[in-house]
N, C-alpha and C positions, 0 to 999 in steps of 0.2 A: 509399518504404518507410513505413509508418504504425505508431505504437506508441500504447497506452493504458496508463494508469498507475493506481495506487491513489489518486492525487490527483484522479482523475475527469476528467483532461484527455486530449485527444487530440492528437497531433503528427504532422505531416508533414515528411517528409525529401526533398530533392531527389536526384538522381542520384548526388551525391558524398556522400550521407550528412549533408548539413548541415541543420540545423531550418530549414525554410521557412515554415510556419504553425503554428499551434496554436489550440486553442479549450479553455475551461474548460465542457465539456459537461455533466458530472454533478456531483453533490454528494455521491458515494461512490464507491468503487471501480468503476473500469472493468473488466468481466470478460472482454469479447471484443468483437472488431470485424471487420469485412469490408468490401471495397470493393463497393458495390451497382451503381455505374455509373461512368462514366468519371471523375467527380470527387466523388461523393457516397459517404460513408461511413456505414455504420450501426452503432452500438455498444449495448452492453447493460450494466447496472451494479446495485450493490446498492442504490442508490436507487430500484429498483423498476421502472425505465424502459428502454425502447427508444428511441433517438433517431437524428436523422440529421443530416449537416453535409455542406454543400457546400464545399470548401475552395476553389473559385475564386470563388464569389459571396460565400461568408462566410453564407449564409443556414442556418438550423438550426432544428430543431424536433422534437417529440414524435411518435413513431410510435404508441406505446401503453405500457402497463404490466402487470406481473404483480402477484400479491398477495403474492409475496416476491422475494428476491433473482433477476435473471435472470443465469443463469450462461454461456449458450452461444448463439451463433448460427450459422445456415446458410442458404444460398440456393437456392431452387429455382424456376428460371425467373425470373420478374419478381416473385416473391414472397420475403419473408424469413421465416424459421421461428426461433423462440425458444422456449428452454426454461428452466426455474427450479427453485428449491427448493420452489414452490407445486405441484410435480408436473404442470404442466401445459406443453402444446406449443402455441403461438400461430402461426398462419399469418398474416402481415400484408401488406396492399395497401399499400407506402410511398408511393405517389403520392396514395392517399385517407387515408392514415394511418388505417386502418381494419382492425380483426381480422375475418377473413374466416372462421376456422373455429378451433375448440380441441379438444385432445385430452387427456384426463385419463390420467396414468401412475400411477393410484393403487394402492399396495400397503399400504394402512393407515398405519402409522408411516412408511412408506417409499415410494419412487417418485420422490424429488427428482433433477431432471435436472442432470447436471454436464458433459456433453461431446457435441458434435454435428458431423457433417461431412456433405457432400453430394456425390453424382456428378454427371456431366455430364447424365445423364438426369434429373436432378431429385428422385431418390430421397434420402431423408434416414435417415442412421445417427445414433442417439443412445444414451448410455450414462448409466444411473442408479446410485443408491446401493445397489440391490438386487445388483448385478453383473452385471444384464441389459444386453446389446447388441441394439437392436432397428431393425429395418428398418421405416421409416415412408413410406406413400405419401400424398403431399400431395392429390392428385387426390381420393382416397377419405376422406382424413383417417383412415385406420386402419393399424395395425401388420400388416404382411403376412409377417413372419419374426421369430423371436427367436432368439438365439445365446446360450446359457448356458454358463458355465463359470468364470467370474471369481467370486471370494470376497468381493470388497469393491466400493467404489466405483469406477466406470470413468471416470477423469479425462480421459483422451484418446482422440480417433479420428481415423484417417486413412482415407479412403474413396476407392475407383475404381469402375470400372463393374462389376467382377466380384469384387473382394477387398476386405478391410478390416483394418486394424490397429487393435487395441484395447490400452491401456495402463490398469492397474488399480492401486489401492492395495494390491492383494494381492501387489504385487511381480512381477507376470508381464505380458509381452506376448503377444497371441494374433493369429494370422493367419487369417482367415476366408475361405473360399469363398462368396460370397453364394448359391450355388446348393446349397450343403451345410449343412443347419440343425442338423446333429448335433454333429460333432466339428470342432475347429478344424484347419486344415492343419498349422500349426506353433505350438509353444509355445516362448516364450523367457523364461527364469526366472533368468538368472544376474546379477542385478542387487542391488545393495546397499541397496535400500529401496523405497518405494512409488514406482510410475512416475505421474509427474505431467504429462509432456509427451511429445510424438511429432512427430516430422517426416520427410516423404520427398518427394524431388523426382519419384519413379517414380509413373507411371500406375496399374498394376496389378500390376508385379513389385516389391512392397515388400521382399521377402526379400533382394532384390538390394543394397538400398541404404536405411537408415534410422537415425535418429538417437533416442535415448531419453534423457529427462532424470528424475532421481531425486529424491526428498525429502531425500536427503542432499547433493544439489549436484554429483552425478556425472553427466557426458553420456557416453553409450556409443555407439559406432558400430558398427552391423550390416552387415557386406558378404559377400554368399555365404555367408549363414547363419553367418558368424563374427563373435563379438560382442568388442569391445575396448573398453577405457576411452579415451576421446577427450580429455577435460578434466575439471577439479575446480574447483567454487565451494565457498565455506564453508557455504552454506545452498542450500535446495531450488530446483531449476529450475522456473521457472514456464512458460517458452514457448521454442520454438526455431524458427527460420526461416533462409530463405536470401535475400540480396539482392544482386544483381550477382556472383552466383556466389560469395559469402561467407558463411559461417555466423555467425549471430548468435543471441543468447540474453539471457533476462532471468531473475533469481532473486530468492530472499527475502533475499539478502545486502544489496542497496541498490537504489537507484532507477536504476542504470546500465543501459544495454543494452551488453553485450559482442560484440566483434568477434573471433572466434577466428582468423581470418587475419591480421589486423593490428591488433594492441592501440591503436595511436595513433588509429584509427577510432572505439573505443569511445565510447560517448556516457554522459557522467556526469550523473546526475540530480540534482535539488536535494535536500536534506534535509527530512523531512516531520515533523511533531509526532507524538508517540507518547504523551504523559500531560500532563495539567493539574489544578491545584488552585485553587480559587477561595478567595482570603483572607477574613477575617472582614469586611473593609469593605464585601464585595459588589460592589466596583469593579475590583479587581485580581486578575489571574489569572497564576499562574507556570506556564510549560510547558517540556516537555523533548522534543528532537527527536532524530531518528535518528542525529545526529552528535554527541550528548551535550551540545549547547549548551543552556544555560536562559536563557529570556526572560521579562521581566516585561511584562505587556499591560495596557491600560486598556480595559475592555469597555465603558466610558460614552463614551469618545472615539474607541473601535475603532481602537486603534494600539498600536505597541510603546512601552514607556516606558523600558526599560532592558535591554541585553544583557550577561549575565554570561560569555558564552561558554562554555567546557567547564573552565574553571577551579574552578569552584563546583558542588557537587553539588545537585541538585534539592531534596532535603529541607533541606538547609543554607541555601539561599536562602529557602525558605518560613519556616523558624525565625527568619531574621534579619528578614523583612518582616512577619511575623504579627503583628496586633494583638488585643487583647483583647475589642474590642466584640463584641456579640451583636446581629446584624440578620438578620430573615427573609429567606429567599431570593426573589427577584423574577424570575429567569431560570435555566435550565439550561444549562451550559458543557459541550461534548462536543468529542471529537476525531473529525472525520470527513475522510476522504481527506487526512490529513496536515495539515488545518487546523483553526483553532480556530471553532467554530460556537456562537453565543450564540443559544438558543431562547427565545424570549418568547410566553408564553400569556395568554390571558385572565383564567384563574383566579387568576393570580399575579403579573401585572405590576405591580400597584399595590400590592404587600406591603411595599416597603421604602421608608421614609423616612429622611432624614439632615438634620442642621441646616446651615445655610447656613455655618458657619465650617469644616465637614468638605469643603467644596468649593472653599476658596480657591484651591487649585491651578488652578482652572480660569478665574481671571480674570474672574469675572462680577459681581463686587461685590453679592453677596447678603447678605440680612439675617442675621446669625449666629444668631438666635434662631428663625427660621422654619424649618419643616421642608419639604423638597423631595423629590419621588417620583422615584426613579432610573428606573423603566420608563416614566414619563410623559416624562422628559427625553429618553431614547433615543428612543422612537417618535415624539414631535415633531420631534427633530432629523433622523430620517431622512425623514421626510414633510413637511417644512416648505415645500418647493416643492409638493407637492399641494395644501397647504392654500391657498397663494397662489393657485394655478389655480382652486381651487373657489370662492374668494371672488370673484375676476374673473368667472368664469361665473355666479356667483349674482347679481351686479350687473346682468349683461346680462339675465338672465332677469326681473328686478324692473323694469328700464327698459321692456323689451318690453311687460310686463303694465300698467304705468303708462300707455304710449302707448295700449294697447288700451281701458283704461278711459277715458282722455281722448277717445278717438275716439268710444267708445260714447255718451259723454254728448253730444258735439257732434252726433252723428247724431239723439239724441233731440230736441234743441232744433230741429234743422232740419226734423224731421218736423212739430213743433208749429206752427212759421210757415208750412208750405207745405199748410195745411188747405183744404178746397173753400171757394169764395167763398160758397155758401149756409149756412156754418155759423155759428152764433150767434157774435156778437162778444163776446168777454169784456173784462170790465174789467182794467187791468193787475195788479191783486191777484189777480184769479182766474186771469189768464195765468200769473203766478209760482207760485201754488199748482199748477197743472196742471203746469207745466214741472219742478217739483221731485217731484211726484208720478211723473210718467212717467219721470224720470231714475232714481228710487229703484227702481221697478219695472223699467226695462230692465237694472239692474245686480244684481238679484235672481236668483241662479243656479235654474234650473230643475232637474229631475230629467235631462232629456235634455241640457241645457248643462253639467250638473256633471262630465260626463266628458271634455269638450273642452279640450284644452290651450291656453294663451295664444297669440295670435297672435305671430309672431316679425317683427321688424323686418327689412326687407330686406338690411341692411348685416350684421345679425347671421346671418341664414340662411346666407350664404356661409361665415361663421366656423363655425356649427355643423356645416355639411355638410363643411367640410375636417376638422373634429375626428371626425366618424363615419367620414370616408374614412381618416383617419389610423389610427384605432382597427381598421378592418376590415383595412387593410394590414398593421397590426401582428400581428394575429390570424394572418394568412396567414404572415408571417414567422417568427413564434415558434411557431407551431403549438399554441396554447393551447386550454383548454377551459373552459367556464363551470362555476362552483362549483356543487355540489350539497351543502350542509352538513347535517350531522347535529345540529349544535350549536343550542341553545335560548339566545338572549342576551336578558337583561333588564336594562334599566335601573332602578335604584331611587332613590327620594326619600331624604330624610334620615329618615324614618320608616321605611323599609324596605318602603314599599308600591309596588307596580308602577305605574309612569306610562305612561300612554297616549302612544306616540309620534306617534300621528297627530293633527294640530292640529284644533281644531273646525271642522267646515264640510266635512270630507271624508266623502262618503256611501258608503253599502254598493256602489251603482252605480259610484262613481268607482273603489273599491278593486278591483271585479271587472274593470273596464275596465284598469286598471293592471296586473293580474294577468296578462290576455291579451296587453297589448302587451308587458310583460315577458319573457313566455314566449316570444314570437315573436322578440324581440331575442335571447334565449339561443340559439335554434333557428339564427338567423342567425350568431351566433358560433361554433357548433359546426360549421356548414357552412363558415365561412370558415377555420376551424383545420383543417379535414380529419382531425378526431378524431371517430370514433364509439366510441371504447372507453369514452366515459363521457357519456351521454345524460341530460338532465333533462328529466322528464315534467312537472315543476312549476316554478313561479317560484322563484328563491332570494330568499326574504326576509330572508337574512341576510348582505347584502352592503351595501358602501358605496352601489351603484346604488340599492339599494331605499330607504336613507335619503335620497339625493338625490331620488328620486321622490315620497317624503313631503313634503318641501319645496316641491316644485313643485305638488303637490296643493294645498297649502295658500295658495300665492300664487294658484293659479286660483280659490280660494274667496273671496278677499277681495274686496271690492266699493268700497274707498275706497283712493283712490291714496296718500293720506296715510300709510296703515298699511303700505306697501310701502317706505317710506323707512327701516325697519329691517330688516335681514338677519336671517333665520332661522339664520344660519350665526355661531356665537358661539365661537370657538376659545378655548382657554386662553391667558390673557395670558402675556406675558414675565416679569411679577413672580411669577406663581404656577409656571409651567413654562419655565424659561429654554432657550435654544436652543445646542447645542454645534456647532461646525464639526466634519463628520465627512469622512474621506477620500472622493474622488470615486469611486474604484475598490472601495469597500465593496460586496460582494456581497450584494443583498437576495433572499430566497427566501421565496415564500409556499408552505406546504404545508400539507396536511391528511391525516387518515386516513379513508378513505372504502371503502365495501364491507367486505371481509373482508381487507384488507391487513395485512400483520405490522408495517408502519410507514407514517409518513406519506409521501404522495406530493407531490413539488414540482409546483405548478400556474403557478409564474411565477418566473424568475429573471432577474436584470438588474442591472448596477452601479447605484449610488444616482445617478450623473449622467446616466444614461441611462434613468431611470425613465419610462415611457410612460403618463401619467396618465388618457387616455381608456381604454387597456387595464386599469388598475388598477382602476376603478370597480366592474365586475362581478366582480372576483375579491377584493379586499379585504374581509376580514371586517367586519361591521356594527359590532362592539364597537370597533374602530380608528376607524371613521368617527364613531361616537358620542363619542368622545374628542375625536379632532382637530377636528371642525365642531361639536359641542354641548357640549364639555366635560363629558360624562356618563360615569362609570364606575358599576359596582356598588359601592355602599357596603357597607364590611365593618365588622364589630365586632373591632376590634384587641384583641390580649390586653392585660388588665391585670394590674398587681402589687399585691398588698396588703402594706402596711406601716404601723409605728407610729413614732412620733417622740417621744424621749426625751432629757431633759438628761441629759448625760454625768457618769457618777459622779465626784464631786470639783469639778464645777463650781457647786455650788449657791451659793457665796459669791459669784461675780462675775456671775451670768446669772440672770435669772428663768425659772421654767418657762413652759410654754405653757398657754395658757386651758383650764379644764376637765381639766387633766391629761392622761395618755395617750390619744390618739385613734386609732382604726384608720382607716387612709384606704386608698382604690383609685384608682389612677391609670394611665392609658396607658403602656405598658412603655417608650415612648420618652421619657418625661419625663427631664429631666436633674436632676442632683443641685442644681444653681444655682435650679432653680425650687422644690425643696424648701426650701433657705435662704430664699428669698422668703416661702414659706409660713410658716415658722418665725418671722421676723421680724414678720409681720403678726399673730400670734397670741400673742406673748410676754405676760405678764400684766400686766408694766410696761415702758415704753419705756426703752431704754438712751441713753446719751448718743450713740452712733453712729445710732440711729435717729433721733434727734431732729435731729441735723446733716445727716440725709439721705445717709449714707454707704451704699454699695452694699454688701449683706451678704456677698458674697464678699470683701470687703476685711478683715473683721474676724472673721466666722464660719466656722467649718468643721464638716463633716459626718464622721461615723466610722461604720463597722462592722466588728464583730469587731476593734477595736483598730487598722484600717488607715483613715488619712486619704483621705476619697474624692476624687478628680478630680471638680471641678465640671462638666467635661463628660460624665461618665459618666452612662449612661442607668439606669434602674430594671431592665431586662433583664439588662445587662450586670453590674449589681451583684448582681442574685440568682444569676446563674449562675456569676461568676467569683469573688466574695468572700463572699456569704451562703451558697452551697452546701447547702442544706438545705430541707425543707418548711416550711410556715407561713409567717407574715408575716414580711417583712424587718423587722429592727429597726435603725433609725437613730438614732444620738444626735449631739447637737450640743454644741459648746463653743467658746469664744473662741480665736482663733489665739494661739498662745504669745507673740509679739511684741505682741499687745494686752492682755496680762493686766495690764501695769502703768497701762494707760490708766483 
C-alpha cells in the first residue's frame, strides 16, 4: 500500500500495513499517486511537479511540471497522463522524463482538471470544474466523447472498459455507459454533501458495489443500487481504497489513514504546522500545529528553541515573546506541506542588520557595536562546504596554470639554445635580451590562443574527470534540469555604478567561446537529466557556473605566474559574516519562477549534509555565488531618520547645550541611542567633569523622547515607530542621569 500526504511525503507499507519506506518527494501537497511499474511510483503535487520514485533503489527525480497545481494522474500503456489547474493534460514518457504531447481543456475562466482515471485499453477519463466528464484518447491527443450533466467540479472518477462512475461537488454520482454520450445510466444523489471520493473493486459493474466519500466526512456504501451510510468521520473524505481485502480511507480530520475493518491497524500521522508568525527580532518564529501545540523556532539556526505544547495559546505566546524593536524583513516565512519554509531572495536578503550584542545567544563572541547581516549569516552557514570546495578547486586551477606558464618559459629558453649552427653568435647580453624578448612574446595571448583553457596537470585531470562523472551521475539520479533565469543580476560598487564582472584580458572571442562551451554543457545536463520539459537555447549567464567561468578566463589571460598566487575567490571573512552550525537534515530547495507558472518550480532539493557541489554550480544563482565567493552584493540605500537634539528642559543649570544650538541630523535608521549620546558629548559647548575624566557617556548621560528615558540599545527606527509615533523629525532631549545630579 502507498500513501501520499499534504506533507509532500510518499510512504510505502508492507503486506501487514507497516511502514516500510518513505521519501520527502515534494515541497507541497501530494495530490495523487499511482504505481507506474513494479517498484516505481509516480506522484503529482501542488509544487507544480510530477515526480517518480523507485522505492527499491531509492532513486527519484522529476518527470516534468505544469504551470499550476497538478491534481490528478492516470496511466495509459507506458505513459503517464497528468492534469492540473492550468487546464492542461500532459502525456509523459517517464523513462525519458519528457512531455510527449499536451491538450488544453480551456473554457475561459474554467477548465481546471481535478480528477482522472484510465481503462485497460489506455483511454483516459477526466473531470473538470465545468462539470464535464470527458474521454481522452492518448494516441490522438483528442477528446473523443464528452458526458455532461454535473453542475459542479468533478472530484473523482472510477473507470472501466465500458462504464464510468463520476462524483461531483454538486452532491451526485453518475454512472455512464461510454457508448452512450447523452444520458447517464443511473443517478445517485442521496448524499449529505459534495462527493469528493469514489472507490469500486468492480471492473464494469460499478452499480453492484462502490463507496462514496463526501465533504461532510460520511462514507456511503452502494450495493445493488441500494445506498447506505457505511461510516462517519468528522471532516471530509479525501480518498478511499482497499488493501488486503480491507477498506481504508483518509480525511480532512487529521493525517491518519483509517482501517474500517480493524481499528488497531489504522495509521496515525504526525501533526503538521498550520500557522506561523515572525517576531520583531526577525530571527524567531512562533508556529501552531494541527494538534494545537505551539513552538518557538530560530530561523537563523534552523531549529526549535522552545516547545510550549498545547497549554498556551498561539497569540499568548506571541504577546509574551514579542519585542518592540523595528527591523526590516530579510526573508519570507510560510507554512507549506505542514512544514516551516524560510524563503530567501536576492532583492531582500541583505535588508536586516543587527548589532553583535543582539546575537550573544549564539556564542560567537561578536563585537557588540558592529552590525551583522542576518541573511548573509544564513546563506554562508548553509553553503560553507561549497565555499571550501570552490577554494580548493580554485587552488588546483591556479597551480595548473602556473605549471603551464613555467613550462612555456622553459620551452622558449630551450628553443633559443637549439638554434642552427650557422646562426650568428650573440653576446651574453644580447642572448639575455633575446631570451626575455622571446619569453614575453611567447606568453602574450593571441586572439586564437585566448580561447584556449589552461592545461591541466595529469594528477588533476583524474580529479576533474571524477567531479564531472559525479556531476553527470547526480543529474541522472536527481533528474534535475539546467537553469534558465529571467533575472538580471547586477553588482554595484559603493558609488552605485555597475562593475564589470569580467577581469581585464577577457576578449570578446573568449566570451563567445565560453558561451558556446557552456551551452553544450547545459545540453549535456539536460540529456543526462532526461528532462525535456525545460530546454535552454542560450547560455545561462546568471549561475554560479558562469561566475566560475569568468574567473577561469582571467587565470587563462594572466601571463605572470606570480600574479596567480592571489586567488580571485575572496569570500566574506568570519569577522564580517560569522558561520552558525546548522542541522544536517535541513532541507535546501532551489526554486525559480519560469515561463507562465503560478508559483516557483523546485529545480533542486537535498538535505544540507548531502549537497552535491558540482551539481549546484549550474543551478545556484549568480547573486549567491557573488556573495559567497566575491563578497559582493547589491549596495542599497538604507532608510534614514531625521532627528534633532536638545537639552532637556530644566537641565540648563547642570549641563551645557550643544554647539550651535539645535541642529537637524540624518542618520541610518539602525543607529542606536548610545551613538547619539556619543555625538552629544562630542559637541557640548563646554566639557563636563565626566568628559574630562574619560567616562563613558552611558554612565552619566541619558536620552529622552516624549518624556520616556530611552534604552541605549534602541535604534532610531524603533524610536520613531514605537515612541515618537508622528511625522516630522524625531526630537531627542538629553540630561544627566538622576544619580549623577549631585556630582
